[in-house]
VMD Tcl script that builds the backbone (N, CA, C; Angstrom):
set m [mol new atoms 177]
animate dup $m
set s [atomselect $m all]
$s set {name element resname resid chain x y z} {
  {N N UNK 1 A -11.949 -22.330 111.779}
  {CA C UNK 1 A -10.779 -22.081 110.952}
  {C C UNK 1 A -10.175 -23.417 110.523}
  {N N UNK 2 A -9.964 -23.585 109.239}
  {CA C UNK 2 A -9.381 -24.812 108.718}
  {C C UNK 2 A -7.874 -24.801 108.923}
  {N N UNK 3 A -7.339 -25.988 109.214}
  {CA C UNK 3 A -5.891 -26.110 109.314}
  {C C UNK 3 A -5.377 -26.728 108.025}
  {N N UNK 4 A -4.121 -26.463 107.730}
  {CA C UNK 4 A -3.510 -26.951 106.502}
  {C C UNK 4 A -2.745 -28.227 106.811}
  {N N UNK 5 A -3.078 -29.298 106.134}
  {CA C UNK 5 A -2.370 -30.564 106.287}
  {C C UNK 5 A -1.363 -30.662 105.148}
  {N N UNK 6 A -0.110 -30.386 105.467}
  {CA C UNK 6 A 0.934 -30.336 104.446}
  {C C UNK 6 A 1.117 -31.677 103.741}
  {N N UNK 7 A 0.779 -32.759 104.411}
  {CA C UNK 7 A 0.962 -34.074 103.785}
  {C C UNK 7 A -0.001 -34.294 102.619}
  {N N UNK 8 A -1.056 -33.495 102.553}
  {CA C UNK 8 A -2.034 -33.642 101.470}
  {C C UNK 8 A -1.754 -32.713 100.289}
  {N N UNK 9 A -0.727 -31.903 100.395}
  {CA C UNK 9 A -0.391 -30.973 99.311}
  {C C UNK 9 A 0.525 -31.647 98.297}
  {N N UNK 10 A 0.367 -31.254 97.055}
  {CA C UNK 10 A 1.264 -31.763 96.015}
  {C C UNK 10 A 2.607 -31.039 96.121}
  {N N UNK 11 A 3.593 -31.588 95.445}
  {CA C UNK 11 A 4.920 -30.957 95.432}
  {C C UNK 11 A 4.824 -29.536 94.872}
  {N N UNK 12 A 4.028 -29.362 93.828}
  {CA C UNK 12 A 3.860 -28.041 93.212}
  {C C UNK 12 A 3.221 -27.062 94.190}
  {N N UNK 13 A 2.204 -27.506 94.908}
  {CA C UNK 13 A 1.551 -26.633 95.884}
  {C C UNK 13 A 2.516 -26.230 96.998}
  {N N UNK 14 A 3.305 -27.188 97.479}
  {CA C UNK 14 A 4.293 -26.892 98.520}
  {C C UNK 14 A 5.316 -25.880 98.011}
  {N N UNK 15 A 5.756 -26.068 96.772}
  {CA C UNK 15 A 6.740 -25.154 96.185}
  {C C UNK 15 A 6.156 -23.751 96.044}
  {N N UNK 16 A 4.889 -23.660 95.645}
  {CA C UNK 16 A 4.234 -22.353 95.515}
  {C C UNK 16 A 4.118 -21.661 96.868}
  {N N UNK 17 A 3.762 -22.420 97.893}
  {CA C UNK 17 A 3.660 -21.842 99.239}
  {C C UNK 17 A 5.028 -21.368 99.712}
  {N N UNK 18 A 6.055 -22.171 99.505}
  {CA C UNK 18 A 7.409 -21.782 99.917}
  {C C UNK 18 A 7.865 -20.525 99.182}
  {N N UNK 19 A 7.560 -20.451 97.899}
  {CA C UNK 19 A 7.929 -19.276 97.112}
  {C C UNK 19 A 7.219 -18.036 97.657}
  {N N UNK 20 A 5.943 -18.173 97.965}
  {CA C UNK 20 A 5.172 -17.052 98.514}
  {C C UNK 20 A 5.748 -16.615 99.864}
  {N N UNK 21 A 6.066 -17.570 100.719}
  {CA C UNK 21 A 6.633 -17.248 102.035}
  {C C UNK 21 A 7.977 -16.546 101.870}
  {N N UNK 22 A 8.811 -17.025 100.961}
  {CA C UNK 22 A 10.111 -16.392 100.719}
  {C C UNK 22 A 9.945 -14.957 100.237}
  {N N UNK 23 A 8.958 -14.720 99.367}
  {CA C UNK 23 A 8.703 -13.356 98.894}
  {C C UNK 23 A 8.250 -12.462 100.044}
  {N N UNK 24 A 7.390 -12.969 100.906}
  {CA C UNK 24 A 6.907 -12.190 102.050}
  {C C UNK 24 A 8.052 -11.863 103.007}
  {N N UNK 25 A 8.948 -12.810 103.218}
  {CA C UNK 25 A 10.108 -12.578 104.079}
  {C C UNK 25 A 11.007 -11.515 103.463}
  {N N UNK 26 A 11.209 -11.573 102.153}
  {CA C UNK 26 A 12.039 -10.575 101.473}
  {C C UNK 26 A 11.427 -9.183 101.592}
  {N N UNK 27 A 10.118 -9.073 101.436}
  {CA C UNK 27 A 9.437 -7.779 101.566}
  {C C UNK 27 A 9.592 -7.251 102.985}
  {N N UNK 28 A 9.381 -8.109 103.973}
  {CA C UNK 28 A 9.498 -7.689 105.371}
  {C C UNK 28 A 10.926 -7.250 105.689}
  {N N UNK 29 A 11.908 -7.973 105.176}
  {CA C UNK 29 A 13.311 -7.614 105.408}
  {C C UNK 29 A 13.648 -6.271 104.772}
  {N N UNK 30 A 13.142 -6.044 103.572}
  {CA C UNK 30 A 13.378 -4.772 102.886}
  {C C UNK 30 A 12.736 -3.625 103.647}
  {N N UNK 31 A 11.516 -3.819 104.118}
  {CA C UNK 31 A 10.835 -2.778 104.893}
  {C C UNK 31 A 11.601 -2.472 106.176}
  {N N UNK 32 A 12.094 -3.512 106.832}
  {CA C UNK 32 A 12.859 -3.322 108.063}
  {C C UNK 32 A 14.151 -2.554 107.777}
  {N N UNK 33 A 14.841 -2.890 106.698}
  {CA C UNK 33 A 16.070 -2.196 106.328}
  {C C UNK 33 A 15.804 -0.725 106.031}
  {N N UNK 34 A 14.755 -0.438 105.267}
  {CA C UNK 34 A 14.424 0.949 104.939}
  {C C UNK 34 A 14.056 1.746 106.187}
  {N N UNK 35 A 13.346 1.123 107.104}
  {CA C UNK 35 A 12.996 1.796 108.354}
  {C C UNK 35 A 14.250 2.132 109.147}
  {N N UNK 36 A 15.159 1.180 109.274}
  {CA C UNK 36 A 16.404 1.419 110.014}
  {C C UNK 36 A 17.239 2.507 109.348}
  {N N UNK 37 A 17.325 2.454 108.017}
  {CA C UNK 37 A 18.101 3.473 107.304}
  {C C UNK 37 A 17.487 4.851 107.500}
  {N N UNK 38 A 16.172 4.937 107.412}
  {CA C UNK 38 A 15.495 6.225 107.596}
  {C C UNK 38 A 15.717 6.756 109.001}
  {N N UNK 39 A 15.625 5.882 109.996}
  {CA C UNK 39 A 15.818 6.301 111.380}
  {C C UNK 39 A 17.234 6.818 111.617}
  {N N UNK 40 A 18.215 6.218 110.966}
  {CA C UNK 40 A 19.607 6.617 111.180}
  {C C UNK 40 A 20.046 7.758 110.266}
  {N N UNK 41 A 19.643 7.709 109.011}
  {CA C UNK 41 A 20.161 8.651 108.024}
  {C C UNK 41 A 19.404 9.969 107.975}
  {N N UNK 42 A 18.088 9.934 108.068}
  {CA C UNK 42 A 17.304 11.158 107.923}
  {C C UNK 42 A 17.716 12.220 108.935}
  {N N UNK 43 A 17.843 11.893 110.230}
  {CA C UNK 43 A 18.251 12.929 111.185}
  {C C UNK 43 A 19.648 13.497 110.898}
  {N N UNK 44 A 20.525 12.712 110.290}
  {CA C UNK 44 A 21.866 13.200 109.973}
  {C C UNK 44 A 21.855 14.125 108.766}
  {N N UNK 45 A 20.891 13.920 107.866}
  {CA C UNK 45 A 20.822 14.729 106.650}
  {C C UNK 45 A 19.973 15.983 106.826}
  {N N UNK 46 A 18.904 15.882 107.581}
  {CA C UNK 46 A 17.998 17.014 107.783}
  {C C UNK 46 A 18.153 17.454 109.233}
  {N N UNK 47 A 18.852 18.561 109.414}
  {CA C UNK 47 A 19.190 18.991 110.772}
  {C C UNK 47 A 18.033 19.649 111.509}
  {N N UNK 48 A 17.142 20.329 110.780}
  {CA C UNK 48 A 16.029 21.030 111.420}
  {C C UNK 48 A 14.762 20.823 110.594}
  {N N UNK 49 A 13.634 20.631 111.267}
  {CA C UNK 49 A 12.390 20.520 110.510}
  {C C UNK 49 A 12.017 21.858 109.887}
  {N N UNK 50 A 11.394 21.817 108.757}
  {CA C UNK 50 A 10.961 23.035 108.087}
  {C C UNK 50 A 10.282 22.711 106.773}
  {N N UNK 51 A 9.842 23.738 106.097}
  {CA C UNK 51 A 9.129 23.532 104.832}
  {C C UNK 51 A 10.072 23.408 103.645}
  {N N UNK 52 A 11.322 23.822 103.808}
  {CA C UNK 52 A 12.311 23.709 102.733}
  {C C UNK 52 A 13.611 23.160 103.297}
  {N N UNK 53 A 14.450 22.645 102.403}
  {CA C UNK 53 A 15.762 22.153 102.806}
  {C C UNK 53 A 16.779 23.287 102.752}
  {N N UNK 54 A 17.700 23.283 103.682}
  {CA C UNK 54 A 18.815 24.219 103.629}
  {C C UNK 54 A 19.776 23.748 102.540}
  {N N UNK 55 A 20.600 24.630 102.032}
  {CA C UNK 55 A 21.507 24.262 100.938}
  {C C UNK 55 A 22.411 23.097 101.328}
  {N N UNK 56 A 22.816 23.017 102.588}
  {CA C UNK 56 A 23.682 21.922 103.032}
  {C C UNK 56 A 22.949 20.581 103.072}
  {N N UNK 57 A 21.614 20.610 103.059}
  {CA C UNK 57 A 20.819 19.395 103.108}
  {C C UNK 57 A 20.433 18.897 101.718}
  {N N UNK 58 A 20.665 19.715 100.708}
  {CA C UNK 58 A 20.280 19.339 99.352}
  {C C UNK 58 A 21.392 18.548 98.686}
  {N N UNK 59 A 21.005 17.654 97.819}
  {CA C UNK 59 A 21.981 16.828 97.095}
  {C C UNK 59 A 22.395 17.537 95.842}
}
mol reanalyze $m
mol bondsrecalc $m
mol representation Tube
mol addrep $m
């Protein structure tokens, strides 16, 4: 496995890598937020499992 020597990268290459890492962090943060929201909100909105929603569960 090759290692990356950051001192040999150009400024543009470093900026591209940083941009990619920032995008990956943003995606991971969004996924984590959606998971937490689903875990907290879904059980409060859907009281019982079933094939259809009750009228109180519909928007």
